[in-house]
C-alpha positions as CSV (number, residue, x, y, z in Angstrom):
1,M,-21.8,15.6,-32.0
2,G,-18.8,16.0,-29.7
3,R,-18.5,16.7,-26.1
4,P,-19.4,20.2,-25.0
5,P,-16.4,22.3,-24.1
6,V,-18.1,23.6,-20.9
7,L,-17.5,20.6,-18.6
8,P,-14.1,18.9,-18.4
9,K,-14.1,15.1,-18.6
10,K,-13.8,13.4,-15.2
11,K,-11.0,10.9,-14.8
12,K,-11.5,7.3,-13.8
13,D,-9.9,5.9,-10.6
14,G,-6.4,4.6,-11.2
15,F,-2.8,5.5,-12.0
16,Y,-2.1,7.7,-15.0
17,I,0.9,8.1,-17.3
18,E,1.2,10.2,-20.5
19,I,3.3,9.0,-23.4
20,R,4.4,10.9,-26.5
21,N,6.9,10.6,-29.2
22,K,10.4,11.9,-28.3
23,G,10.8,15.5,-29.1
24,S,7.1,16.0,-29.7
25,K,5.4,19.1,-28.3
26,S,1.8,18.0,-28.8
27,S,-0.1,16.2,-26.0
28,G,0.4,12.5,-25.9
29,T,-1.7,9.5,-25.1
30,I,-2.9,8.9,-21.6
31,I,-2.7,5.4,-20.2
32,I,-4.6,4.2,-17.1
33,R,-3.4,1.3,-14.9
34,D,-5.1,-0.2,-11.8
35,T,-2.0,-0.4,-9.6
36,R,1.2,1.6,-9.0
37,E,3.3,-1.4,-10.0
38,A,1.5,-1.9,-13.3
39,M,1.9,1.9,-14.0
40,M,5.6,1.7,-13.3
41,Q,6.0,-1.4,-15.5
42,A,4.2,0.4,-18.4
43,A,6.4,3.5,-17.9
44,R,9.6,1.4,-18.0
45,M,8.3,-0.4,-21.2
46,Y,7.6,2.9,-23.0
47,E,10.6,4.9,-21.9
48,I,12.9,3.3,-24.4
49,T,11.1,4.8,-27.4
50,K,8.8,7.5,-25.9
51,D,8.8,10.4,-23.5
52,V,6.9,9.3,-20.4
53,T,5.2,11.6,-17.9
54,I,3.8,10.1,-14.7
55,L,0.6,12.0,-13.9
56,G,0.0,10.1,-10.6
57,E,-3.1,8.6,-8.9
58,H,-6.6,9.9,-9.5
59,R,-9.7,9.1,-7.3
60,D,-13.2,10.5,-7.7
61,G,-12.1,12.5,-10.7
62,K,-9.4,14.4,-8.8
63,R,-5.6,13.9,-8.3
64,V,-4.5,12.3,-5.0
65,E,-1.9,14.5,-3.3
66,E,1.1,12.6,-2.0
67,S,1.1,14.5,1.3
68,K,-2.6,13.7,2.0
69,K,-2.0,10.0,1.2
70,K,0.9,9.8,3.7
71,S,-0.9,11.7,6.4
72,S,-4.0,9.4,6.0
73,A,-1.8,6.4,6.4
74,K,-0.5,7.7,9.7
75,V,-4.0,8.1,11.1
76,K,-5.0,4.5,10.5
């Protein structure tokens, strides 16, 4: 039995990239890393042979907006 199509799957906390074969139109494989540096290292490693899309940081199942992250840094 598969996952019901009604509820979308929640994302784990971390930094996401999507990789796919060059020239492919289908969706690729999503890779999760704990830190931004680890995500960038994986992106550099795969960009030689694959198309890499950086999806960004996700927390509590939602994408973290860059503007919110910068404004919260100023408040502290």
